[in-house]
C-alpha positions in Angstrom: -40.0 32.8 -27.1 -36.3 32.5 -27.8 -35.6 35.1 -25.1 -37.5 33.1 -22.5 -35.7 29.9 -23.4 -32.3 31.6 -23.3 -33.1 33.2 -20.0 -34.2 29.9 -18.5 -31.0 28.2 -19.8 -28.9 30.9 -18.3 -30.7 30.7 -15.0 -30.3 26.9 -15.0 -26.5 27.2 -15.7 -26.1 29.8 -13.0 -27.5 27.4 -10.5 -26.0 24.2 -11.9 -22.4 25.2 -12.5 -21.6 26.1 -8.9 -23.1 22.8 -7.7 -21.1 20.9 -10.2 -18.0 22.8 -9.3 -18.5 22.0 -5.6 -19.1 18.3 -6.4 -15.9 18.1 -8.4 -14.0 19.9 -5.7 -15.3 17.5 -3.0 -14.5 14.5 -5.2 -10.9 15.7 -5.9 -10.2 16.5 -2.2 -11.5 13.1 -1.2 -9.5 11.3 -3.9 -6.4 13.2 -2.9 -6.6 12.6 0.9 -8.4 9.2 1.0 -6.4 6.2 1.9 -8.3 3.6 0.0 -6.2 0.8 1.4 -7.3 1.8 4.9 -10.9 2.0 3.9 -10.9 -1.4 2.3 -8.3 -3.1 4.4 -8.7 -5.3 7.5 -6.5 -5.2 10.5 -3.8 -7.4 9.0 -3.6 -5.2 5.9 -3.4 -2.1 8.1 -0.6 -3.7 10.0 1.3 -4.4 6.7 0.8 -0.8 5.5 2.1 0.6 8.8 5.1 -1.7 9.3 6.1 -2.5 5.7 4.2 -0.3 3.2 6.8 2.5 3.2 9.3 0.3 1.4 7.2 -2.6 0.0 4.1 -3.4 -1.9 1.8 -6.4 -1.5 -1.3 -7.5 -3.3 -3.2 -10.1 -1.2 -5.3 -12.6 -3.2 -8.4 -10.8 -4.4 -7.4 -7.7 -2.5 -6.2 -4.1 -3.1 -2.5 -3.4 -3.5 -1.1 -2.3 -0.1 1.8 -0.1 0.4 3.4 2.3 -2.0 7.1 1.5 -1.5 9.6 0.6 -4.2 12.7 0.6 -2.0 12.3 -3.2 -1.4 10.8 -6.1 -3.3 7.1 -6.6 -4.0 6.2 -9.1 -1.3 3.2 -10.7 -3.0 3.7 -14.4 -2.8 7.0 -14.0 -1.0 6.2 -16.4 1.8 5.9 -19.1 -0.8 9.4 -18.4 -2.2 11.4 -18.1 1.1 11.7 -20.4 4.1 9.6 -19.2 7.1 12.6 -19.2 9.4 14.4 -16.9 7.0 11.5 -14.4 6.9 11.0 -14.5 10.7 14.7 -13.7 11.3 15.4 -11.4 8.4 12.5 -9.0 9.0 13.5 -8.5 12.7 17.3 -8.7 12.3 18.6 -8.4 8.8 22.2 -8.9 9.7 21.5 -12.1 11.6 19.4 -13.3 8.8 22.2 -12.8 6.3 24.7 -14.6 8.5 22.5 -17.6 9.4 21.3 -18.1 5.8 24.7 -17.5 4.3 23.3 -14.6 2.2 21.5 -17.0 -0.1 18.4 -15.0 -0.2 19.6 -11.7 1.3 22.3 -11.2 -1.4 19.7 -11.6 -4.1 17.5 -9.0 -2.5 20.4 -6.5 -1.9 21.7 -6.9 -5.5 18.4 -5.5 -6.8 17.7 -2.8 -4.3 20.1 0.0 -3.3 19.1 0.5 0.3 19.9 -2.0 3.1 17.0 -3.7 4.8 16.2 -2.1 8.1 15.1 -4.1 11.1 11.4 -3.9 11.9 10.3 -3.7 15.5 7.4 -6.1 15.4 6.0 -8.8 17.6 6.1 -12.5 16.6 2.3 -12.5 16.4 2.1 -9.5 14.1 4.9 -10.8 11.9 3.0 -14.1 11.5 0.0 -12.1 10.3 2.1 -10.2 7.8 3.7 -13.4 6.6 0.3 -14.9 6.1 -0.6 -12.0 3.8 2.6 -12.7 1.8 1.5 -16.1 0.7 
């Protein structure tokens, strides 16, 4: 009786272990390559990720954190802290933004981050969508 039970257990393990191994492998591959922010995100979130996510992070209200960057500030709530005119100019032309706003905001940003802000080639409509996410 013990031999039969042991034999059946071994047979079950021989079948089950490879299936479990394949399942774990598939899960790990998916977890490694999946871009959860793209799966869960809408078009505005994808826009942020592609234009800003390399250097910045943002967590929209009730949403998933977008971007993986740490070269610039976390932009969550940033549109509530800075004038709209500053954001519109500074994102597209950092040098002009620093000059027009007398470095009030830009100096604060540059003091915390080592890299200079790079200009982003973005339409006014797309920038408005990103700024809306930053509220």
